[in-house]
C-alpha positions as CSV (number, residue, x, y, z in Angstrom):
1,M,-13.2,-17.7,-9.1
2,N,-9.9,-15.7,-10.0
3,V,-7.1,-15.5,-6.8
4,Y,-6.3,-12.3,-7.7
5,D,-9.5,-10.8,-7.4
6,E,-10.0,-12.7,-3.9
7,A,-6.6,-11.1,-1.9
8,H,-7.9,-7.8,-3.2
9,S,-11.2,-8.7,-1.5
10,L,-9.1,-10.3,1.6
11,A,-6.9,-6.8,1.7
12,R,-10.0,-4.9,1.5
13,A,-11.2,-6.7,4.6
14,I,-8.3,-6.6,6.6
15,K,-7.9,-2.4,5.9
16,E,-11.8,-2.1,7.0
17,S,-10.9,-4.4,10.5
18,N,-11.2,-2.2,13.9
19,E,-7.5,-3.7,14.8
20,F,-6.3,-2.4,11.3
21,I,-8.4,0.8,11.9
22,E,-6.6,1.4,15.5
23,F,-3.3,0.2,14.4
24,D,-3.2,2.8,11.6
25,K,-4.7,6.0,13.9
26,V,-2.0,5.2,16.3
27,R,0.9,4.6,13.9
28,Q,0.1,8.6,12.7
29,E,-0.1,9.8,16.2
30,V,3.3,7.9,16.8
31,N,4.2,9.3,13.2
32,A,3.9,12.6,15.3
33,D,5.6,12.3,18.1
34,K,8.9,12.4,17.3
35,E,10.3,11.2,21.0
36,V,7.7,8.2,20.9
37,S,8.6,7.2,17.4
38,E,12.2,7.4,18.3
39,M,11.5,5.0,21.5
40,I,9.8,2.7,19.3
41,A,12.2,2.3,16.6
42,E,14.6,1.6,19.3
43,M,12.8,-1.3,21.0
44,Q,11.9,-2.5,17.1
45,K,15.6,-2.8,16.9
46,L,16.6,-4.5,20.2
47,Q,13.7,-6.7,19.7
48,L,15.2,-7.5,16.1
49,E,18.6,-8.2,17.8
50,L,17.4,-10.3,20.5
51,Q,15.7,-12.2,18.1
52,A,18.7,-13.1,16.0
53,T,20.8,-13.7,19.2
54,Q,18.1,-16.7,19.9
55,I,18.3,-17.7,16.5
56,S,21.6,-18.4,16.2
57,G,21.7,-20.4,19.3
58,T,23.6,-18.2,22.0
59,E,22.7,-16.3,24.7
60,P,21.8,-12.8,25.0
61,N,24.2,-10.5,26.7
62,A,23.2,-8.5,29.2
63,D,23.8,-5.6,27.8
64,L,21.3,-6.3,25.5
65,I,18.4,-7.3,28.1
66,S,19.4,-4.4,30.2
67,R,18.8,-1.9,27.2
68,I,15.4,-3.5,26.4
69,Q,14.1,-3.4,30.0
70,S,15.6,0.3,30.8
71,L,13.7,1.5,27.5
72,S,10.3,-1.3,28.2
73,T,10.4,1.2,31.2
74,M,10.7,4.3,29.8
75,M,7.5,3.4,27.4
76,A,6.0,1.9,29.8
77,T,5.6,6.4,30.7
78,K,4.3,6.9,27.4
79,P,0.1,6.0,27.2
80,L,0.9,6.6,23.3
81,A,4.1,4.3,23.3
82,A,2.1,1.7,25.4
83,K,-1.5,2.3,23.6
84,F,0.8,1.5,20.2
85,M,2.5,-1.7,21.2
86,Q,-1.1,-3.1,21.8
87,S,-2.9,-2.2,18.6
88,E,0.4,-3.4,16.9
89,A,0.2,-6.6,18.5
90,A,-3.5,-6.9,18.0
91,F,-2.5,-6.1,14.8
92,S,-0.2,-8.6,14.1
93,I,-2.4,-11.6,15.9
94,M,-5.1,-11.0,13.3
95,M,-2.2,-11.2,10.9
96,N,-0.8,-14.2,12.0
97,D,-4.6,-15.6,12.3
98,V,-5.3,-15.2,9.1
99,F,-1.7,-16.6,7.5
100,K,-2.6,-19.7,9.6
101,I,-6.0,-20.0,8.3
102,I,-4.5,-20.2,4.9
103,G,-2.0,-22.0,5.5
104,E,-4.0,-24.6,7.2
105,A,-6.0,-25.1,3.6
106,M,-2.9,-25.2,1.4
107,G,-1.8,-28.4,3.6
108,V,1.1,-26.1,4.8
């Protein structure tokens, strides 16, 4: 068995999965909508900032929380943004499951 061949097979299977196909379709729609694309990019930036704060062991400041809540409310009014977040979450869950399966097989 060639590990690289198996990795390519796994990549093809992921690319053909419903989760990836839906995520890719919605991602293309988002890229065509400047307003939604900018909202999602800002949300991702704020989420990374929040994660960095949490990892450092400090409490996130009220301004950051407020900005995230405000942007979440705005995004909820945009069906495409909500659809993107759902499809991204489904794809991420699948990928996390794949990583977990591989990790467990390696005893990690």
